[in-house]
C-alpha positions in Angstrom: 76.8 86.4 113.9 78.8 89.6 114.7 77.1 91.5 111.8 73.7 90.7 113.4 74.8 92.4 116.6 75.3 95.8 115.0 72.5 95.8 112.4 70.2 98.8 113.1 72.3 100.2 115.9 73.6 103.7 116.2 77.2 104.1 115.0 78.8 104.9 118.3 77.0 102.1 120.1 78.0 99.7 117.3 81.6 100.7 117.7 81.4 99.9 121.5 79.8 96.6 120.8 82.5 95.6 118.3 85.3 96.9 120.6 84.3 94.6 123.5 83.2 91.6 121.5 85.8 88.7 121.8 85.2 87.3 118.4 87.9 87.7 115.7 85.5 89.1 113.1 84.6 92.0 115.4 88.0 93.7 115.0 87.7 93.6 111.2 84.1 94.9 111.2 85.2 97.7 113.6 87.8 98.8 111.1 85.2 98.7 108.3 82.8 100.8 110.4 85.4 103.4 111.2 86.2 103.6 107.5 82.5 104.1 106.6 82.3 106.9 109.2 85.4 108.6 107.8 83.9 108.4 104.3 80.7 110.0 105.6 82.8 112.8 107.2 84.7 113.4 103.9 81.4 113.7 102.0 79.8 116.0 104.7 82.6 118.4 105.6 82.1 120.4 108.7 79.4 118.1 110.1 79.8 115.7 113.0 78.4 112.2 113.1 77.1 112.6 116.6 74.8 115.4 115.5 73.2 113.5 112.7 72.4 110.3 114.6 74.2 107.9 112.2 73.1 104.3 112.3 74.0 101.1 110.5 71.3 100.9 107.9 72.3 97.6 106.3 75.1 95.1 106.7 75.6 92.0 104.5 78.2 89.3 104.6 78.3 87.3 101.3 80.5 84.5 100.3 83.3 85.3 97.8 85.7 83.2 95.8 87.3 80.1 97.4 90.9 79.0 97.1 91.0 75.3 96.6 94.2 73.4 97.6 95.2 69.9 98.3 97.3 68.6 101.2 99.1 65.3 101.1 97.6 62.6 103.3 98.8 59.1 104.3 98.7 56.2 101.9 98.9 58.3 98.8 95.6 60.2 99.4 95.0 63.9 99.3 92.8 66.1 101.5 91.0 69.1 100.1 91.6 72.4 101.8 89.1 75.2 101.1 90.3 78.7 102.0 87.1 80.7 102.2 86.7 84.4 101.9 83.8 86.8 102.0 82.5 90.3 101.0 81.1 92.6 103.6 78.7 95.5 102.5 78.0 98.2 105.1 75.7 101.1 104.7 75.3 103.9 107.2 72.5 106.6 107.2 71.3 109.4 109.3 68.0 109.5 111.2 65.7 112.4 110.9 65.5 114.8 113.8 62.1 114.5 115.4 
């Protein structure tokens, strides 16, 4: 749900959205977006993201491997615990100056 909020938005606006969103995932996506911006700055030395109108081109959240555990339950039973994880793919791009 948090990824849908920033899809297609400009990078600085997306950072603001993630900063003030109360959901737990927003903090992790904010860190990922900052990392993507830093990677873009490393590739394009001497250029600023504000001048190139960077935006979130694509963001995907896919399921990853799942840790399966068992927890003891009453009367000799066992409850299954599934610890889920996911993969997040984030692409940023610059818009053409018109």
